[in-house]
C-alpha positions as CSV (number, residue, x, y, z in Angstrom):
1,M,79.7,140.4,192.6
2,K,76.6,139.0,190.9
3,E,75.1,141.4,188.3
4,S,71.7,140.1,189.2
5,W,72.0,141.4,192.7
6,R,69.6,144.3,193.5
7,I,70.9,147.7,194.2
8,E,70.5,147.4,198.0
9,T,72.7,144.3,198.0
10,K,75.3,145.9,195.8
11,M,75.6,148.8,198.2
12,I,76.8,146.4,200.8
13,Q,78.6,143.7,198.8
14,A,80.0,145.5,195.7
15,G,83.4,147.1,195.4
16,Y,85.5,145.0,197.8
17,E,85.4,141.2,197.6
18,P,87.9,139.6,200.0
19,A,89.5,136.3,199.2
20,S,89.8,133.5,201.7
21,G,91.6,134.6,204.9
22,E,91.6,138.3,203.9
23,P,90.1,141.1,206.0
24,R,86.3,141.1,205.9
25,V,86.2,144.9,206.0
26,L,87.9,147.0,203.3
27,P,91.5,147.9,204.5
28,I,92.8,151.4,204.3
29,Y,95.9,151.1,202.0
30,Q,97.7,154.1,203.5
31,S,100.6,154.1,201.2
32,T,101.7,156.5,198.5
33,T,103.7,153.9,196.6
34,Y,104.0,150.2,195.6
35,K,106.8,147.6,195.3
36,Y,107.5,145.7,192.1
37,D,109.6,142.7,191.2
38,S,111.1,144.1,188.0
39,T,111.8,147.4,186.2
40,E,110.0,145.9,183.2
41,H,106.8,145.7,185.2
42,V,107.0,149.3,186.2
43,A,107.6,150.3,182.6
44,K,104.5,148.5,181.5
45,L,102.5,150.2,184.2
46,F,103.6,153.6,183.0
47,D,102.8,152.7,179.4
48,L,99.3,151.5,180.4
49,E,100.0,148.1,179.1
50,V,99.1,146.2,182.3
51,P,96.7,146.9,185.1
52,G,97.9,147.8,188.6
53,H,98.8,150.7,190.8
54,M,101.8,152.9,190.1
55,Y,101.2,155.8,192.5
56,T,98.3,156.7,194.8
57,R,97.8,160.0,193.1
58,I,96.5,158.0,190.1
59,S,95.1,154.9,191.8
60,N,95.0,153.1,195.1
61,P,93.5,149.7,196.3
62,T,91.1,151.4,198.8
63,V,90.1,154.0,196.3
64,E,89.6,151.4,193.6
65,A,87.2,149.5,195.8
66,L,85.1,152.6,196.2
67,E,85.2,153.3,192.5
68,N,84.1,149.7,191.8
69,K,81.2,150.0,194.2
70,I,79.9,153.3,192.8
71,N,80.4,152.0,189.2
72,A,78.3,148.9,190.1
73,L,75.5,151.1,191.5
74,E,75.3,153.4,188.5
75,G,75.8,150.7,185.9
76,G,78.8,152.1,184.1
77,V,82.0,150.8,182.6
78,G,84.3,152.6,185.1
79,A,84.5,155.2,187.8
80,L,87.1,157.7,188.9
81,C,87.2,159.2,192.4
82,T,88.4,162.7,193.0
83,S,89.3,165.0,195.9
84,S,85.8,166.7,195.8
85,G,82.6,166.9,193.9
86,Q,83.8,170.2,192.4
87,A,87.0,168.4,191.2
88,A,84.8,165.7,189.7
89,T,82.8,168.2,187.7
90,M,86.0,170.0,186.6
91,V,87.7,166.9,185.4
92,A,84.6,165.5,183.7
93,V,84.2,168.7,181.6
94,L,87.9,169.3,180.9
95,N,88.2,165.8,179.7
96,L,86.1,166.9,176.8
97,C,86.9,170.6,176.5
98,E,90.0,172.7,176.0
99,A,90.7,176.4,175.4
100,G,88.4,177.6,172.6
101,D,85.6,175.2,173.3
102,H,82.1,175.7,174.5
103,L,79.5,173.9,176.5
104,I,75.8,174.3,177.4
105,S,74.6,174.1,181.0
106,L,71.3,174.3,182.8
107,N,71.1,177.5,184.8
108,T,69.6,175.9,187.9
109,I,72.9,174.2,188.9
110,Y,74.6,174.5,192.3
111,G,76.2,177.9,192.8
112,G,79.7,176.6,193.1
113,T,79.4,174.8,189.8
114,Y,77.9,178.0,188.3
115,N,81.0,179.9,189.4
116,L,83.3,177.2,188.0
117,F,81.6,177.4,184.6
118,A,81.0,181.1,184.4
119,I,84.2,182.5,186.0
120,T,87.0,180.0,186.1
121,F,86.3,178.2,182.9
122,K,86.2,181.5,181.1
123,K,89.7,182.2,182.3
124,L,90.7,178.8,180.9
125,G,89.2,179.7,177.5
126,V,86.1,177.5,177.8
127,E,82.8,179.4,177.2
128,V,79.5,178.4,178.7
129,S,76.0,179.1,177.6
130,F,73.4,178.8,180.4
131,V,69.8,177.8,179.6
132,S,66.5,177.3,181.4
133,P,65.2,173.8,182.0
134,D,62.3,174.8,179.9
135,T,64.4,175.7,176.8
136,T,63.1,174.1,173.7
137,A,65.2,171.8,171.4
138,E,65.0,174.5,168.7
139,E,66.3,177.1,171.1
140,V,69.2,174.8,172.2
141,A,70.0,174.1,168.5
142,K,70.6,177.9,168.0
143,L,73.2,177.8,170.8
144,V,75.1,174.7,169.6
145,R,78.4,175.6,167.8
146,P,81.0,173.5,166.0
147,N,83.1,173.7,169.2
148,T,80.3,172.8,171.6
149,K,81.4,169.7,173.5
150,L,78.6,168.7,176.0
151,I,75.4,169.6,177.9
152,F,75.4,169.6,181.7
153,G,72.6,169.4,184.3
154,E,71.7,168.1,187.7
155,T,69.2,165.3,188.4
156,I,67.8,167.4,191.3
157,A,69.0,171.0,191.1
158,N,70.6,172.5,194.2
159,P,68.8,174.4,195.7
160,A,66.0,175.1,193.1
161,L,65.1,171.4,193.2
162,N,64.1,171.3,189.5
163,V,64.1,167.7,188.3
164,L,66.1,167.2,185.1
165,D,64.1,165.7,182.3
166,I,67.0,163.4,181.5
167,T,65.5,161.7,178.5
168,Y,64.6,165.0,176.9
169,W,68.1,166.5,177.4
170,A,69.9,163.3,176.4
171,E,67.9,163.3,173.1
172,I,68.9,167.0,172.5
173,A,72.5,166.3,173.3
174,H,72.7,163.2,171.1
175,S,71.0,164.9,168.2
176,H,74.0,167.2,168.0
177,G,76.6,164.5,168.7
178,L,77.2,165.6,172.2
179,P,77.3,163.7,175.5
180,L,75.0,164.6,178.5
181,I,76.8,164.9,181.8
182,V,74.5,164.7,184.9
183,D,75.3,165.6,188.4
184,N,73.4,162.9,190.4
185,T,74.5,164.0,193.9
186,F,71.1,164.6,195.5
187,A,69.3,161.7,193.9
188,T,72.1,159.1,194.4
189,P,72.0,155.9,192.3
190,Y,69.5,154.5,194.8
191,L,66.8,157.1,193.8
192,C,67.8,157.6,190.1
193,R,70.2,155.9,187.7
194,P,70.6,158.5,184.9
195,F,72.3,156.1,182.5
196,E,69.0,154.3,182.2
197,Y,67.5,157.5,180.7
198,G,70.3,158.3,178.3
199,A,72.9,160.2,180.3
200,D,76.5,159.5,179.2
201,V,78.6,160.6,182.2
202,I,77.6,161.0,185.9
203,V,79.3,163.0,188.5
204,H,78.7,163.1,192.3
205,S,79.8,165.0,195.3
206,T,80.3,161.9,197.5
207,S,80.6,164.4,200.4
208,K,76.8,164.4,200.5
209,Y,74.5,161.4,200.8
210,M,77.1,158.8,199.8
211,D,79.3,159.7,202.8
212,G,76.2,160.5,204.7
213,H,77.8,161.7,207.9
214,A,79.7,164.9,206.9
215,T,83.1,163.4,207.6
216,C,84.9,163.5,204.3
217,I,85.2,165.5,201.1
218,G,85.2,163.5,197.8
219,G,83.8,163.2,194.3
220,V,83.4,160.7,191.6
221,I,82.9,160.5,187.8
222,V,81.2,157.4,186.3
223,D,81.3,156.6,182.6
224,S,78.5,154.8,180.8
225,G,80.7,153.6,178.0
226,K,77.9,154.2,175.5
227,F,78.9,157.5,173.9
228,D,80.8,157.5,170.6
229,Y,83.8,159.7,171.0
230,T,84.9,158.8,167.4
231,N,82.3,161.0,165.9
232,G,84.8,163.6,164.9
233,K,84.1,166.1,167.6
234,F,86.6,164.8,170.2
235,P,90.1,164.6,168.7
236,G,91.6,164.1,172.2
237,F,90.2,160.6,172.2
238,T,91.1,159.7,168.6
239,T,94.5,161.2,168.1
240,K,97.8,160.3,169.6
241,D,98.7,161.2,173.2
242,D,102.4,162.1,173.1
243,S,102.7,161.6,176.9
244,Y,102.0,157.9,176.4
245,H,104.1,157.4,173.2
246,G,101.3,158.0,170.8
247,L,98.6,155.9,172.5
248,V,95.1,156.5,171.1
249,Y,92.4,156.2,173.8
250,T,89.5,154.9,171.7
251,E,91.8,152.3,170.1
252,A,93.5,151.2,173.3
253,F,90.5,151.3,175.7
254,G,87.4,151.1,173.6
255,K,84.2,151.8,175.7
256,A,86.3,152.9,178.7
257,A,88.2,155.5,176.7
258,Y,86.6,158.5,178.5
259,I,87.2,157.3,182.1
260,T,90.7,156.1,181.3
261,K,91.7,159.4,179.8
262,A,90.3,161.3,182.7
263,R,92.4,159.2,185.1
264,V,95.7,158.9,183.3
265,Q,95.8,162.5,181.9
266,F,94.0,164.7,184.3
267,I,94.4,163.1,187.7
268,R,98.0,162.4,186.7
269,D,98.6,166.0,185.9
270,M,96.3,167.9,188.2
271,G,96.7,165.6,191.2
272,N,93.1,166.1,192.6
273,C,92.8,162.6,193.9
274,I,90.8,161.4,196.9
275,S,92.7,160.1,200.0
276,P,92.5,156.4,201.0
277,Q,91.1,157.4,204.4
278,N,88.2,159.4,202.7
279,A,87.6,156.6,200.3
280,F,87.3,154.1,203.2
281,L,84.8,156.3,205.0
282,T,82.7,156.9,201.9
283,H,82.8,153.2,201.1
284,L,81.5,152.5,204.6
285,G,78.8,155.2,204.3
286,I,77.4,153.7,201.1
287,E,76.6,150.5,202.9
288,T,73.7,152.2,204.6
289,L,72.8,154.6,201.7
290,H,69.6,152.9,200.8
291,L,68.3,152.9,204.4
292,R,69.1,156.5,204.8
293,M,67.7,157.7,201.5
294,D,64.4,156.0,202.3
295,R,64.2,157.9,205.7
296,H,65.5,161.2,204.2
297,S,62.8,161.1,201.5
298,E,60.0,160.0,203.9
299,N,60.8,162.7,206.4
300,A,61.2,165.4,203.7
301,L,57.8,164.7,202.2
302,K,56.1,164.9,205.6
303,I,57.9,168.2,206.4
304,A,57.1,169.6,202.9
305,E,53.4,168.9,203.6
306,F,53.7,170.5,207.0
307,L,55.3,173.6,205.6
308,N,52.8,173.8,202.7
309,K,50.0,174.3,205.3
310,H,51.9,176.8,207.5
311,P,50.6,180.3,207.5
312,Q,54.1,181.9,207.6
313,V,55.3,180.0,204.5
314,A,54.8,181.7,201.1
315,S,55.8,178.7,199.0
316,V,57.3,175.2,199.3
317,N,59.4,173.4,196.7
318,Y,59.8,169.6,197.0
319,P,59.5,167.6,193.8
320,L,57.2,164.9,195.2
321,L,54.8,167.3,196.9
322,E,51.5,167.1,195.1
323,G,50.9,170.1,193.0
324,N,54.6,170.9,192.7
325,S,55.7,171.9,189.2
326,Q,58.2,169.1,189.2
327,Y,55.8,166.4,190.4
328,E,55.3,164.5,187.1
329,K,59.0,164.4,186.3
330,A,59.7,163.4,189.9
331,K,57.2,160.5,189.6
332,K,59.1,159.4,186.5
333,Y,62.7,159.8,187.5
334,L,62.4,159.5,191.3
335,P,59.7,157.0,192.1
336,K,61.3,155.9,195.4
337,G,61.7,159.4,196.8
338,A,63.2,162.8,196.0
339,S,65.9,162.9,198.7
340,G,65.8,165.0,201.9
341,V,66.3,168.5,200.5
342,I,63.5,171.1,200.6
343,S,63.5,174.8,199.7
344,F,60.8,177.1,200.9
345,E,60.1,180.8,201.2
346,I,59.1,182.6,204.3
347,K,56.6,185.4,204.1
348,G,58.2,188.7,204.8
349,T,61.8,189.8,204.2
350,K,65.3,188.4,204.2
351,E,65.6,189.5,207.9
352,D,62.5,187.4,208.7
353,A,64.2,184.4,207.1
354,V,67.4,185.0,209.1
355,K,65.4,185.4,212.3
356,F,63.6,182.1,211.8
357,M,66.9,180.3,211.1
358,D,68.6,181.7,214.1
359,H,66.0,180.3,216.4
360,L,66.3,176.7,215.2
361,E,67.8,174.3,217.8
362,L,67.7,170.9,216.2
363,A,68.4,172.1,212.7
364,A,71.9,173.5,212.5
365,I,73.0,176.4,210.2
366,V,75.9,174.8,208.2
367,V,77.4,175.2,204.8
368,H,76.6,171.6,203.9
369,V,73.7,169.6,202.8
370,A,72.6,165.9,202.6
371,D,73.9,164.2,205.6
372,A,72.2,162.4,208.5
373,R,71.6,165.6,210.5
374,T,68.9,168.2,209.7
375,A,70.6,171.4,208.5
376,V,69.5,174.7,207.2
377,L,71.1,177.4,204.9
378,H,70.2,180.7,203.3
379,P,71.5,180.2,199.7
380,A,71.4,183.9,198.7
381,S,73.9,184.9,201.3
382,S,76.1,181.8,201.2
383,T,76.4,179.2,198.5
384,H,75.0,181.4,195.8
385,R,76.4,184.7,197.2
386,Q,78.6,185.4,194.1
387,M,75.5,185.5,191.8
388,N,73.9,188.9,191.0
389,D,70.2,189.5,191.4
390,D,69.3,188.5,187.9
391,E,71.3,185.3,188.1
392,L,69.7,184.4,191.5
393,V,66.3,184.8,190.0
394,A,67.2,182.6,187.0
395,A,68.5,180.0,189.4
396,G,65.2,180.1,191.4
397,I,66.6,181.7,194.5
398,S,64.9,184.6,196.3
399,P,66.0,186.6,199.3
400,T,63.6,184.7,201.6
401,L,64.4,181.3,200.2
402,I,65.7,178.7,202.8
403,R,67.2,175.4,202.0
404,L,66.3,172.7,204.5
405,S,68.3,169.5,204.4
406,V,66.0,167.0,206.3
407,G,67.9,164.4,208.3
408,I,67.0,161.0,209.6
409,E,65.9,162.1,213.1
410,N,62.4,161.5,214.3
411,V,60.3,163.6,212.0
412,E,58.1,164.9,214.9
413,D,61.1,166.4,216.6
414,I,62.1,168.2,213.4
415,I,58.6,169.6,213.0
416,E,58.5,170.8,216.6
417,D,61.8,172.6,216.0
418,L,60.5,174.3,212.9
419,S,57.3,175.3,214.7
420,R,59.2,176.8,217.6
421,A,61.4,178.9,215.2
422,F,58.3,180.1,213.4
423,S,56.9,181.4,216.7
424,Y,59.9,183.7,217.0
425,S,59.7,185.1,213.5
426,K,56.1,186.3,213.5
């Protein structure tokens, strides 16, 4: 792959490069294990002395091709695929934190991530402080502790649709010797490349736009290779790992220490790997990602403008809608489009919102977002159901808020479907 290739070309060409006479399309290596010519070779694999595959839980040729593709798109030093986006976030954080540690997260994050941080991590002994996107650097400084390990946010928050000021938060994180982890799921590397603005680690739920067709669950972690884990705050990278005979990650792997440790420690021990079949489908989906993101973004902006003028709509939230509070940040970080996700509030009650949704025909009610088909969801009663009223308000979610995932159908058909449903909810 040529580094000079533009991102649209990399989406098609990167990741898998067949040699002469090999299959043109990425094969599915549906094998748990691999054959070797000597015991010595196996021993060197297990000691991390030579590259190669030892077991599909840790790595696999099909999965590796997907990792290489996504890494090329984001511009990192390495990527690691996981069984889901939730698994990617968990591994990305636990690669830095252990019992007794602390992290800071934006409070506008996806409900499932909020539960992971606020409930499950607490059981594991990792404490999380949640902050508003508008929190000042001085206020963040008061929350940073000697055991704070990272700051976490989403490029486009789900479903509040706040746009993360990546440069601002990266500067805050780095001023305290901390890495910034960014969930780039909604933006995808086509619309935004967070490493270019100072982020250190990126996670994705590849189940969304990367797959694009709602066929497979998966996640990925991408490492920028730019953060200094030898600054004294991260002994897991600079002290000996007894499970690898005293190997020190920063010494053995340099800039790739973070992503290597995530693979050979956490995926090895927790086993939350992606399947070769799902990796193949995701790799295939990414080949059309740029085409789909253009249409998703184009359709979403037109529908946001339609909703903004509708008498039954109280408010519309889409980052690139003129007048939106996120507009200036969106123009900076998302100049090619803001993806296909819109949130809007219907005038009336929760029951009015439900009635509207139940009369949609083209847009399906599904617990998913960001695939080719238009879909709709009521976050307060589904994805963010575990939050209390105060937490919902802090996350930007009201009882009448609807999340609309705009697909790549003809936009006029989507607008007609919405208009029909509004006529029933008067």
